[in-house]
C-alpha positions as CSV (number, residue, x, y, z in Angstrom):
1,M,52.2,-8.7,-16.7
2,N,51.0,-10.9,-13.8
3,D,50.1,-7.7,-11.9
4,E,48.0,-6.5,-14.8
5,S,46.2,-9.8,-15.2
6,E,45.4,-9.9,-11.5
7,S,44.1,-6.4,-11.5
8,Q,41.6,-7.4,-14.2
9,T,40.4,-10.5,-12.5
10,P,37.6,-8.8,-10.4
11,L,36.3,-7.2,-13.5
12,D,36.4,-10.4,-15.4
13,E,34.6,-12.1,-12.6
14,L,31.8,-9.5,-12.6
15,R,31.4,-9.9,-16.4
16,E,31.1,-13.6,-16.0
17,R,28.4,-13.1,-13.3
18,I,26.6,-10.8,-15.7
19,N,26.8,-13.4,-18.5
20,G,25.4,-16.0,-16.1
21,I,22.5,-13.8,-15.1
22,D,21.8,-12.9,-18.7
23,A,21.5,-16.6,-19.5
24,Q,19.1,-17.1,-16.6
25,I,17.0,-14.1,-17.6
26,Q,16.7,-15.4,-21.2
27,V,15.6,-18.9,-20.1
28,L,13.0,-17.4,-17.7
29,I,11.6,-15.0,-20.4
30,N,11.2,-17.9,-22.8
31,E,9.5,-19.9,-20.1
32,R,7.2,-17.0,-19.4
33,A,6.4,-16.9,-23.1
34,R,5.5,-20.6,-23.2
35,I,3.2,-20.3,-20.2
36,A,1.6,-17.2,-21.8
37,Q,0.9,-19.3,-24.9
38,Q,-0.8,-22.0,-22.7
39,V,-2.9,-19.4,-20.9
40,G,-4.2,-18.0,-24.2
41,Q,-5.0,-21.5,-25.6
42,S,-6.8,-22.5,-22.4
43,K,-8.9,-19.4,-22.4
44,A,-10.1,-19.3,-25.9
45,G,-8.8,-22.3,-27.9
46,G,-6.1,-22.5,-30.6
47,D,-8.0,-20.4,-33.1
48,A,-8.3,-17.3,-30.8
49,R,-7.0,-14.0,-31.8
50,T,-4.6,-12.0,-29.5
51,V,-7.3,-9.5,-28.6
52,D,-9.5,-12.4,-27.3
53,F,-7.1,-13.0,-24.4
54,Y,-5.7,-9.6,-23.8
55,R,-6.4,-8.7,-20.1
56,P,-5.6,-5.1,-19.2
57,E,-6.7,-5.6,-15.6
58,R,-4.1,-8.5,-15.2
59,E,-1.3,-6.4,-16.8
60,A,-2.1,-3.6,-14.4
61,Q,-1.9,-6.0,-11.4
62,V,1.5,-7.3,-12.7
63,L,2.9,-3.8,-13.0
64,R,1.7,-2.8,-9.6
65,T,3.5,-5.8,-8.1
66,V,6.6,-4.9,-10.0
67,L,6.5,-1.5,-8.3
68,E,5.9,-2.9,-4.9
69,R,8.9,-5.2,-5.0
70,N,11.3,-2.9,-6.7
71,D,14.1,-1.8,-4.4
72,G,16.5,-0.4,-7.0
73,P,18.9,0.5,-8.3
74,L,16.7,0.7,-11.4
75,A,14.1,3.4,-11.1
76,D,10.4,2.4,-11.0
77,D,9.6,3.8,-14.4
78,E,12.5,1.8,-16.0
79,M,11.5,-1.4,-14.3
80,V,7.8,-0.9,-15.4
81,R,9.0,-0.3,-19.0
82,L,11.0,-3.5,-19.0
83,F,8.2,-5.6,-17.8
84,R,5.8,-3.9,-20.2
85,E,8.0,-4.9,-23.1
86,I,8.2,-8.5,-21.8
87,M,4.4,-8.7,-21.6
88,S,4.1,-7.1,-25.0
89,A,6.4,-9.6,-26.6
90,C,4.8,-12.6,-24.9
91,L,1.3,-11.5,-26.0
92,A,2.4,-10.9,-29.6
93,Q,3.6,-14.5,-30.2
94,Q,0.7,-15.4,-32.4
95,E,0.0,-12.0,-33.8
96,P,0.5,-8.4,-32.6
97,L,-2.4,-6.3,-31.3
98,K,-3.5,-3.7,-33.8
99,I,-3.7,-0.3,-32.2
100,A,-5.2,2.8,-34.0
101,F,-3.9,6.1,-32.8
102,L,-4.1,9.8,-33.7
103,G,-1.3,10.1,-36.2
104,P,0.8,10.5,-38.2
105,E,4.0,8.9,-37.1
106,G,5.9,10.8,-34.4
107,T,2.9,12.1,-32.4
108,F,2.6,12.1,-28.6
109,T,-0.3,9.7,-29.1
110,Q,2.0,7.2,-30.7
111,Q,4.3,7.5,-27.6
112,A,1.2,6.7,-25.5
113,V,0.7,3.6,-27.6
114,L,4.2,2.4,-26.9
115,K,4.1,3.3,-23.2
116,H,0.8,1.3,-22.6
117,F,1.2,-1.6,-25.1
118,G,4.9,-1.9,-25.6
119,H,6.7,-2.1,-29.0
120,S,5.3,-5.6,-30.0
121,V,2.1,-4.1,-31.5
122,R,1.1,-2.9,-34.9
123,S,0.5,0.8,-34.7
124,L,-2.1,2.2,-37.2
125,P,-1.9,6.0,-37.6
126,M,-5.2,7.7,-38.3
127,A,-5.8,11.3,-39.5
128,S,-8.5,12.1,-36.9
129,I,-10.0,11.0,-33.6
130,D,-13.1,10.1,-35.4
131,E,-11.2,7.7,-37.6
132,V,-9.6,6.0,-34.6
133,F,-13.1,5.3,-33.2
134,H,-14.4,4.0,-36.5
135,E,-11.4,1.7,-37.1
136,V,-12.0,0.0,-33.7
137,E,-15.7,-0.1,-34.2
138,A,-15.2,-1.9,-37.6
139,G,-12.8,-4.4,-36.1
140,V,-9.9,-3.2,-38.2
141,A,-8.1,-2.2,-35.0
142,D,-8.3,-4.1,-31.7
143,F,-8.0,-0.9,-29.6
144,G,-7.5,2.8,-30.1
145,I,-5.7,5.5,-28.2
146,V,-7.0,9.1,-28.2
147,P,-6.1,12.2,-26.0
148,V,-8.8,13.3,-23.6
149,E,-7.3,16.0,-21.4
150,N,-4.1,18.0,-20.9
151,S,-3.1,19.3,-17.5
152,T,-2.4,22.8,-18.9
153,E,-5.0,23.3,-21.7
154,G,-7.9,21.1,-20.4
155,T,-10.3,18.8,-22.2
156,V,-10.1,17.5,-25.8
157,N,-13.8,17.9,-26.6
158,N,-13.8,15.9,-29.8
159,T,-12.9,12.8,-27.9
160,L,-15.7,13.2,-25.4
161,D,-18.2,14.0,-28.2
162,M,-17.4,10.7,-29.9
163,F,-18.9,8.8,-27.0
164,L,-22.3,10.4,-27.7
165,T,-22.7,8.2,-30.8
166,S,-20.0,5.5,-30.5
167,P,-20.7,2.1,-28.9
168,L,-17.0,1.8,-27.8
169,N,-15.9,1.4,-24.2
170,I,-13.0,2.9,-22.3
171,C,-10.6,0.0,-21.5
172,G,-7.7,1.9,-19.9
173,E,-5.8,5.2,-19.5
174,V,-2.3,6.5,-20.1
175,E,-0.7,9.5,-18.6
176,L,2.2,10.9,-20.6
177,R,4.6,13.6,-19.5
178,I,4.6,16.0,-22.4
179,R,8.0,17.6,-23.3
180,Q,7.8,20.2,-26.1
181,H,10.9,20.9,-28.2
182,L,11.6,23.5,-30.9
183,M,13.1,21.8,-33.9
184,G,14.0,22.6,-37.5
185,R,16.5,22.2,-40.3
186,M,18.3,25.4,-39.2
187,R,20.7,25.6,-36.3
188,D,20.2,29.2,-35.2
189,L,17.0,30.7,-33.8
190,R,17.5,33.8,-35.8
191,E,16.7,31.8,-38.9
192,V,13.2,30.9,-37.7
193,R,10.5,32.8,-39.6
194,R,7.5,30.7,-38.7
195,I,6.6,28.1,-36.1
196,C,4.1,25.3,-36.8
197,S,2.5,23.0,-34.2
198,H,-0.8,21.7,-33.1
199,Q,-2.9,24.4,-31.4
200,Q,-2.6,22.6,-28.0
201,S,1.2,22.6,-28.2
202,L,1.3,26.3,-29.2
203,A,-0.9,27.1,-26.2
204,Q,1.3,25.0,-23.9
205,C,4.3,27.0,-25.0
206,R,2.8,30.5,-25.3
207,G,4.8,32.0,-22.5
208,W,8.2,30.8,-23.8
209,L,7.3,31.9,-27.4
210,A,6.2,35.4,-26.2
211,E,9.5,35.8,-24.4
212,H,12.0,34.3,-26.9
213,L,10.3,34.6,-30.3
214,P,7.6,37.2,-30.0
215,D,7.6,38.4,-33.6
216,V,7.7,35.0,-35.3
217,E,4.6,33.8,-37.1
218,R,2.7,30.9,-35.4
219,V,0.8,28.5,-37.6
220,A,-1.6,25.9,-36.1
221,V,-1.6,22.5,-38.0
222,T,-3.5,19.2,-37.5
223,S,-0.7,17.5,-35.6
224,N,2.9,18.0,-34.3
225,A,4.1,15.4,-36.8
226,E,2.6,17.5,-39.6
227,A,4.4,20.5,-38.1
228,A,7.7,18.5,-38.2
229,R,7.1,17.5,-41.8
230,R,6.7,21.1,-42.8
231,A,9.8,22.0,-40.8
232,R,11.7,19.4,-42.9
233,D,10.3,20.6,-46.2
234,E,10.0,24.4,-45.8
235,D,12.8,27.0,-45.5
236,G,12.5,29.1,-42.3
237,T,9.9,26.8,-40.7
238,A,10.5,25.3,-37.3
239,A,8.2,23.0,-35.4
240,I,7.1,22.4,-31.8
241,A,6.9,18.6,-31.2
242,G,8.2,15.7,-29.3
243,E,11.6,14.1,-29.5
244,A,10.3,11.2,-31.6
245,A,9.2,13.7,-34.4
246,A,12.7,15.1,-34.6
247,Q,14.1,11.6,-35.1
248,V,11.4,10.6,-37.7
249,Y,11.8,13.8,-39.8
250,G,15.5,14.3,-39.3
251,L,15.4,17.7,-37.6
252,H,17.8,19.5,-35.3
253,M,16.7,20.1,-31.7
254,L,17.0,23.9,-31.4
255,V,15.6,24.3,-27.8
256,S,14.4,21.5,-25.5
257,D,11.6,21.6,-23.0
258,I,9.9,24.9,-23.9
259,E,6.6,24.1,-22.3
260,D,5.4,26.6,-19.8
261,Q,4.5,24.1,-17.1
262,S,7.2,21.7,-16.0
263,D,4.6,19.0,-15.1
264,N,2.7,19.3,-18.4
265,T,0.9,16.0,-18.8
266,T,-1.7,14.6,-21.2
267,R,-4.1,11.8,-20.4
268,F,-5.1,9.4,-23.1
269,L,-7.9,6.9,-23.2
270,I,-7.7,3.3,-24.6
271,V,-11.0,2.5,-26.4
272,G,-12.2,-1.0,-27.3
273,R,-15.2,-3.2,-27.8
274,K,-15.4,-4.9,-24.4
275,L,-15.7,-4.2,-20.7
276,F,-13.2,-5.8,-18.4
277,P,-13.2,-7.0,-14.7
278,A,-11.8,-5.1,-11.8
279,S,-8.1,-4.8,-11.3
280,G,-8.2,-3.6,-7.7
281,D,-7.4,0.0,-8.4
282,D,-9.8,1.3,-11.0
283,K,-11.7,4.3,-12.4
284,T,-15.2,4.3,-13.9
285,S,-16.3,6.8,-16.5
286,L,-20.0,7.7,-16.9
287,L,-22.2,9.5,-19.5
288,L,-25.2,11.0,-17.8
289,S,-28.1,13.3,-18.4
290,T,-31.3,14.2,-16.6
291,A,-34.8,15.3,-17.8
292,G,-34.0,18.9,-17.2
293,T,-30.6,20.4,-16.9
294,E,-32.0,23.6,-15.5
295,G,-33.4,24.4,-12.1
296,P,-31.9,24.4,-8.6
297,G,-30.1,21.2,-7.5
298,V,-30.6,19.2,-10.6
299,L,-27.0,18.1,-10.9
300,Y,-26.7,17.6,-7.1
301,Q,-29.8,15.3,-7.1
302,L,-28.3,13.3,-10.0
303,L,-24.9,12.8,-8.3
304,E,-25.9,12.7,-4.6
305,P,-25.9,8.8,-4.5
306,L,-22.1,8.9,-5.1
307,A,-21.6,11.0,-1.9
308,A,-24.0,8.9,0.0
309,A,-22.1,5.7,-0.9
310,G,-18.7,7.3,-0.2
311,V,-17.6,7.1,-3.8
312,S,-15.2,9.9,-4.9
313,M,-15.8,11.8,-8.1
314,S,-12.5,12.9,-9.7
315,R,-13.8,14.7,-12.8
316,I,-16.9,16.2,-14.4
317,E,-17.4,17.8,-17.8
318,S,-20.5,19.0,-19.5
319,R,-21.0,18.9,-23.3
320,P,-23.9,19.8,-25.6
321,S,-26.2,16.8,-26.0
322,R,-26.8,17.5,-29.7
323,R,-30.5,16.6,-29.1
324,R,-31.8,20.2,-28.7
325,K,-30.3,23.6,-27.9
326,W,-29.1,24.3,-24.4
327,D,-29.4,20.6,-23.5
328,Y,-26.3,19.1,-21.9
329,V,-24.8,15.7,-20.9
330,F,-22.3,15.1,-18.2
331,F,-19.1,13.1,-18.4
332,V,-18.2,11.9,-14.9
333,D,-15.1,10.0,-13.7
334,I,-15.4,8.2,-10.3
335,E,-13.1,6.1,-8.2
336,G,-13.6,2.4,-8.2
337,H,-15.0,-0.3,-10.6
338,A,-18.6,-0.5,-11.6
339,E,-18.8,-4.0,-10.1
340,D,-17.5,-2.9,-6.6
341,P,-20.5,-3.1,-4.2
342,P,-20.5,0.6,-3.1
343,V,-20.1,1.8,-6.7
344,A,-22.7,-0.6,-8.0
345,G,-25.3,0.6,-5.5
346,A,-24.7,4.3,-6.2
347,L,-24.9,3.7,-10.0
348,A,-28.2,1.8,-9.6
349,R,-29.7,4.9,-7.8
350,I,-28.3,7.3,-10.5
351,R,-29.7,5.1,-13.3
352,A,-33.2,5.4,-11.7
353,N,-33.1,9.2,-11.9
354,A,-31.2,9.7,-15.2
355,T,-32.7,10.0,-18.7
356,L,-29.4,9.0,-20.1
357,F,-27.1,6.6,-18.3
358,R,-24.1,4.7,-19.7
359,V,-21.1,3.2,-18.1
360,L,-18.4,4.1,-20.6
361,G,-15.9,1.8,-18.9
362,S,-14.3,0.7,-15.8
363,Y,-10.6,0.4,-16.2
364,P,-7.3,0.3,-14.3
365,R,-5.8,3.5,-13.0
366,A,-2.7,4.5,-15.0
367,V,0.5,2.9,-13.7
368,L,3.1,5.7,-13.6
């Protein structure tokens, strides 16, 4: 009896140490929350709304510091997730941020909301990208999240086109590893008669589908969540969607990770009504056009100030301007913040030569 008690003593001691650490963590989290309350009140007064003192550049700096000082055993992404949730809860003490996203419930865009803002927000599912923009413009939502590009299938043109008419700014970005799963009410692949999914997800899995289910009908729908709903309600229908959709709609996971590219990633933009200061590791997105988009060297002449100032361009897309036929605008992503001296100088030169010039936003580079 005594031997058994003695053998349990080290474990009991470890548990007591854990209990003591848990108590310290709880005290410190509440102290952080109290200080966060004071910061909000000092910035904008007691009547301020949460969105008035939300600072994405500050959150990015905090998370980068978390990464720099993390020496394990918890992985970087786990440590960042924990601190994100602490910041989310502290920010939501008065009221949660309202975030519009491309819905319905269970989409990858909702996962992007939770990754960037944490769970202490109010998520507002919208039926289309247009509606996300409109809800933020009207002030119903504080921010919106929309997909802008996928590493396998390229640009989401509808998102870019919204910036031609919307006054909203880009306030941040989220990169989300996309894992596509085949799910349904059935438990055997031989029972699958049709597969529903968003056209982007179908495209991201076309190789796997051609190899394993070549004769099954493929049906493109408005979202993966809609596909999951159909899989729940229709005999013989399976869906390609994320794990969250399987949980929301009560489906069996038939095959996991069927995407053709193992690093399949989607980039999302956070849109809002304000521009924010530099965080120290930023991107800037531009909307540009010139008097004539034809002729030799037009694009080079427009963007040459970036190279002259040593500013790197990470992405460029052209879209119809909607002003007249065969007239185009350019969406350009560059490294740095618009207020950084080299960037500011280059942008001043570009503005002088452009017929359309708009800084869509300067925002922190995605953290993990």
